[in-house]
N, C-alpha and C positions, 0 to 999 in steps of 0.2 A: 695545337697538335703539329709537329714538324713535318714536313713534307719535301724528300729530295727525290729530284727528277734526272733520268738520263734515258738514252735510246733502248740502253739492254741494261735491267739490273739482273745481276747475278747473286744467287744466294748460296755461301759457301765459297770459302778460297783454298780448295784442295788444289792440287798441280794440274788436273783435268780441267777445273773450271777456268784456270788462270791461263791455261793455254786456249782455251775457246775464246775466253776475254781478250789474249794477246792478239788472236786472228782479228778478232770486230773490232779492237780498237785500231789496228793497222790498216782496217778497211775504212777507216774516217767514222765509226760509230763512238759516239760517247758511251763509255762504259762504268757503271758503278757496282762495286764487290763488297757484298757484307757477308762477314764471317763473325762467329760466335768467340773464336780464340782471339787471346789478344795478340797474336801474331798470325800472318798470312801462311799458307802451304799446308794444313791439313798433318797429313801423315808424312809430309814431305817437309821435316822441321828439324833444324838442329839446336839446340838450347846449352845454356850455360848453366847446367845443374848446379855445378860449385866454381867458384873463380878460377878461371884459366882452362877449365875442361869444359869442352863444347862437344855434345852427346847427341847423336840422332834419336830424337824421342819414339820414331817408328822407323822407318825406311833406311836403309843403308844401301843397300846393292841397286845399282841403276842399270845393269846390263841390258834387259829388255827393250827399254825405251831407245837404246842404241841403234835399233833398226828402224825407229819410227823417222819418217823426214823432217821431225822438228828437230833432230840431233844429226840426222844421217846427212841431212842436205843443210842443215843450219836454217830452215826457211823462216826463224824466226831471230836470226840472228845474235841467238844467245851466246855463242861461243865467240862468233866475229866481234861481236858490237858491246855485250854485255856481261863479259867476263867469267862465264862459265867455263871450267876445265876439268877434264876426266883424266883418272888415271886406272890403268889395267893391271894390278897386283899379281905377282909371280913370286912364290907358290901360287896356284889359284885356290885349294882347297887341301885342310889335311883333317882326314875322319879317324878317330879310335873305335874299336870294335870289342865288343864285351868279352873278348877271350885275350887281349891286351896288342892285339895285331893293329896295325896302321896302314893306310893308303893316304899318297900325296897326289895332289893332281897338278899339274904344271902346265903354262902356255905351250911349252914344246910338246906335240903330240907324240913325240917318240919318250921322253920322260914320263908321261902318264901312262903309255903302251907298256913300258917297263914295269911300272909301277904294276898295272894288273898282271903282267905275265908273272910275277913272283908267285902269283896264287892260281893262276890259269892262262897257259899259252893260247889256248882255245878262246878263251874270253877276249883276251887282247886282241887279238886276229878280229874278233866279231865286233869288237869296238871300233876299229877302223873303219868297217864297212857300215856300222851304225851312224857314225859321224858321215861319211859319204852318202849315204841315204837321207840322213835329214838335209844335207846342202842341198840334195836334187829337189827334195820339197817345200824348204821353208819358205820359197818366194810364194808360194799357194797359200800358205797359212799366213804370211806377213800381207799378201794382198786383200785375205779376208779379215784380217783383225784391223788393217787401217782403211776400212773403207766401211761405211755405213751399211746397216743391214737393208737389202731390197735394192740397194744402187749398183748392183753390178752381181756378176754370177756368183752364186753360192759356194761355200767351201766344197760340198761334194761334187760341184762341177768341174770346180779349179782342179781338185784332186784327179777327176777322171781324165783330165789331158795328159797326168803321169802315165808313164810306161806301167807303173805298178800301183796305178788309182788307186784298185781296189782292196789290195794290201793297203792304204793309208785308210780306208773309209772303215775299215776294220778296226786296224790301231785307234783310231781316234775315239771310237765307241767303246773299246776295252778300258779297263782300269791300269792304271800306271804298273801296279804290280802284275797282272797278267801280261804287259809288255815285258817287263823285266825278268820274269821267271822264265818266259818264252825264249829270248834272246841269250840269258847268261843262264850260266849254271852252277858258277862257284859262289860261295855264301858270302865271300866277304866282298867280292865285285856286286854282287847282287845288293848288300846292304848300302855299300857306298853309291849305288846309283838311285837306290830307294830313299836314301839321305838327301840328294840332290834333289829329288822330284818333290820330297816334301817343303822346299824353301817355301812356297807360296802359301802355307797352312792350309793345303785343301786335301781332303779327302781322297787320298791316292789309290784306295783299295775300292773306289766305286766307278762304275761305267762312266765314260767321257773324259778321265784324267790320263789317258792312254799316248796323249803328246808330251806329256811333261819329260819324262825323262830324254828325250829327243832335244825338246828345246831349250830344256836347261842345260844340258851338257852340250848341246851343239853351241849354243851363247857362250859358256864359259869355256869351252874351248878354245874358242877364237878371241873371246876379250877379258875372258875372266871375271872376277865379281867386279865390274866396274864401279868406280866411286868418285863422286865431285870432292874436288880438293877444297877444302874449307868447310865439308859438312853437306849432308843430302838439303839442307834448307838452301845451298847456293843456286840451286835448280829453282828454287821459291824467288830468291832475289833477284835472278835474271829475269824470269818472267814477270815480276812486279815493275823492275825497271821499263820493259817494253811496254806496259800497260801504262802506267804513269808518263813516259814520255810520251806518248800519245794521248795526253789528256783524261786518262782515265783515273779513277780514285778508288781506294780500298779503304774500307772502314770496319777496323774490327773490335772486339770487344761487344758485338751487338748480335744477340740472338733472334733470328727469326722466329716467330711464333704462329704466322699464319700468312696465307696467300690471300690477296687483294683481287676481287672479281668484279666484273662490271658487266652485266650482261651476259654472264656466262663466260667471258673472256677474262684469262689473269692478266692484270694491269701491273702488279707489283706485289709487294712484303709488307708485312709489318712487323717490327720487332717487339720483345717482351717491354721495353719501355716505351711502346705506343707510337714510335717514329714510324712514318709510311718513307718506302723508296718504290716511286713509280717508275716504269719502263715504259715509255711511250710505244715502243714497236716490240719487243719482246721481253719475256724473264726466263732466264737460264737458272736451274737448281742442280746443286749437287748433293743437297740433304738426302739423306739415306731414305729409299722409297718407304721405309716402316715408320718413317716419321712424316714424310711428306703426303701420305695418303689421311692423314689427322689434321692436315692444315687446309681443308677445304670440305664441305658438305659431301655426305658419300656419293649422293645422286649427282655430284659432278662429276666423279670418275668413273661410275658405272658398275654393275656388278661383277662383270669378267676383269677389271683392273683390281677391284679389292678383292677377290677372291685369288688372283695371281699374288698380290702382295701379302695377303695372309698365310700363303703356301711358301713363301720366298725363305730361301735358308741362309739365315746371316752366317753360319760358317764356324769355324773351331777360333775359340780364343786365344790369346796368347799371353804369357807370364813374361817378366822382364824383369833383370836385374842387371842394374848399372854399376861398373866397379870403376874405381880408381886405383890404378896399380902403380908400384914403383919399379918395375922390371916387366919383362917381356913374358907373358904366360908360356910358357914351355912344356912341350909333350914331355913323358915318360921317355928316357934313353935318348933323346934328341937335342940339337941345338936350339936356341932362341930363332936364328935365322929358318928354322925348318916350320915356324909356326906362319899360317896363313892368314891373311885378313879374316877371311871365312873359313871357320875352323869347327870342329864341334865332335859331339858322340854320336854314334848308331846303335840301335839295338838291331837285333837279326830282324828282318821284315814281318816274319808272321808275330813275332812279340809286338812290334810297332802298330802293327794293324789291330792287333787284341785292346790297346790303349785306345787308338781314334775310334773304335767303335765304341768304346766306352764313352768316351768323350760326347759324342754323337747322341748316346742313348741318355746322358745327362747324369752319369753315374761320377763320383768323387773319384780322382786320379792320383795319385802321388808321386807315381813316376814320371817319366818323359820318354814321349815316344821318339823324340828325335831331337837334337840340342845344338843348336847355335851358339858359338862362342866369337863375336866377330871383335876385330882389335885393328880398326881403323887408322889409328895412330902409328902403326907399323909403316904404312906408306905417306901417311898426311901428318906430319909434325905440328901441323898447324892446331889440331884439336887438344893438345896438353901441353904443359911446360915442359921444357927439356928434363929427359931422363925419367919422364912418366907416362902413361899410358891409359886409355879410356876403353874400357871391354864392357860389351854387352852380350848379357846371357839371353837367348831366346829360347822358350820352349813353349808347346801346346799344352793346353791345361782344359780342366772343365769348366762349363757353366757354373757348376755348384763346387762349393768349397770341399777340400779334403780335411781329414784329421776330425771330424764330427763337429768342426764350426760351425757356426750360424752364419757367419760373413766371411767372406776374403779380405775382410778388415782384419778380421780377427787370425785368419790361416796365412798370412802373405810372408810374414816374417820366416815362421817356422818353414814354410814351403820353400822360402829362399836359401834357407838355410841345408835343407835335404839336397837341392839342385845342385848348390854349391859343393857339398861334399861328394855329390856324383861327379862333377866336373872333376874335380881333385883326384878322383881315381885314373884320370888320363893326363890330366894335365896338376901334378903335384905341388906345381910353386904358387897357387892361389891358397895362400895361407893368410894369419893373421900377420905376419912381418912384412907381407908385399900388398896386402889389400888395404889401401888407406882410408879409404870410403866405400861406402855402398848405398845405392839408392833402389829401393824394391815399387815395382808396379805391377798390380795384380790387375785381373780382368776390370775391377770397378774404377781402379784408378784410372787406366787406359781411356775407358766411358766417359769419366768425370771430366778428362783433359780433353774428349774429342768426341761430342754427342754423336758423330757419325758411327764411331766403332762401338756399335752395340754390343753390350756385355763383353768388351773387349776383343772383339773380331774385326781385325784391320785390314781384312782385303776384300771389302764390298759384298762379301756373301760367296757362298760355294758355287763352282763353277760346271756342278756335273752335267749329264745329258737335260735335266728337267730347268735347269739356269744357264743356258749358253746360248749362244746365235739368236736366233729370231725369237729364243724364250725367255731372253734377258731385258729387262728385268719381269716382264709382265709377256705373254702371248699376244702378238698384235699390236704391241707398243714397244719394240725394240729398235725404233730409228730416231729415238731421242724426240720427237715430237709427243707430248702427252695428252691425254683424253680432253683435257680443258685447253682449247685455244690460248695461244700466246704463252703456253709454258713448254719448255723445253727441259731435258733431263739429261744429265752426264755423271762422271762419275763412277765408282768402282761397283756401282748396282747396274752400269749399262754395259754394252758389248764392248769390248770382249772381255770386260771385269777388272777385278783389282790389280795391283802391283802396280810399280812405276814403269808404265807403258806410255803413257801421253795419249794411247790410241782412242780411249773415249771423248777426251778434251778436242782433238783434232777433229774425229767424226762428226761430235756435236757442232763444232764449227761449220763444217762442212754442209751441214743439214739446215741451219739456222741462215748462212749467208746468202744460200739458195732461197730460201723464202724469202730475206729480204732483200732479194734482187741484187746481191754483191757476187762477184766473181770471186772464188775461191783460189788462190795463188799457188797451183800446181800440185 
């Protein structure tokens, strides 16, 4: 039996685990990271699917993490010392609606205002107030997201310090759709904001999603759909460089199968090939809690914890089609330069909500509640040969396959055909003459590529009221230390949730470093 030892063993190499590992390594701890995939990064990975074409296998936009001190203050030196660079594309977004109309969003707030005003001057004015209101409130939300649960004032306490704190407490309890239809009246403006709110694949019709329209629109109006030059995986590359530069190790292609316990304490992990990785001081996991709970005896977790995991909502699956094109995907009636890196098609909100509800009810769905058409090569030519483009189409889909198919393996090409045909109604030049290759990823494919993304759910689980703040992932265990002594948890299943935020990783590092007697650097 092979046994490898470090001060801290990290199970999983998603970006949050790597952020925590980087802080620990910089503080002088020997760190060993073990991951099942052949490359680190989890959902923050860029892969050469075809020679010369580099595609983000999951995440592309890194807007939210720009407010995290990891990037804002460059606290790990990722930008200054390790080559990470970002670009803020303009236009920010372009969205087509069922009646053929479109809205374009731009970094210039006046240009966005003018687009909204084409449909409603009242809603355009309200948008200016909407952004200003978020600008005043975002510090409270940012502080709550970037602080471990229980380490400071609660979000409600922080909101109470605002002049309109009661309003914000109500908004965060509402659904995104409740907020949008209260603030805006014109259907195209409503549909555009709803499309933006859907970007993190959450149930935006359920209570607890009400802040999404504010945070998404506020971040994108200020920073756009920020993307890393060279691909989403460049964030991973920079984090790996920090860890290895401080003596840490990354072991890929090694799937963890169980936790190692000694006297009730977690002392390491064991892989499917029998190798053991022992953490003499601590073990950090970013394994999905649905899998983690099966890696130790039930009595080690306790009934409250296992119940919390059993009732945890894994979220909404996604379906992806990756295209290689020989020209820019161009919206009907417009020029190629009007295409945004983050573009797509929106349904009217009530129609989208019906599909999201069907997905939650495990009914087959053949349409798309919202559709993202991402073309990062528009602003990052390193992703494709000259004159070519990488296009990623993402849609929410059901846990069960459509068309009466027995498996998503049987349905995925037919569904990709249907989705591309739908996209073509707004972007007609996505056709046989321009699409040179296509790679389709069903929910099953996504899970096979990353076991953390159970059934193709890529955002760590729903972030509604039962699964947020002190209730994430399990009530009583939201501060990263798990019921088993010596074991900590980070990643999308922990506060504040999924997407590329880096907050769960930084928060976990703060907790672990305190417990290990280390000073956290600011």
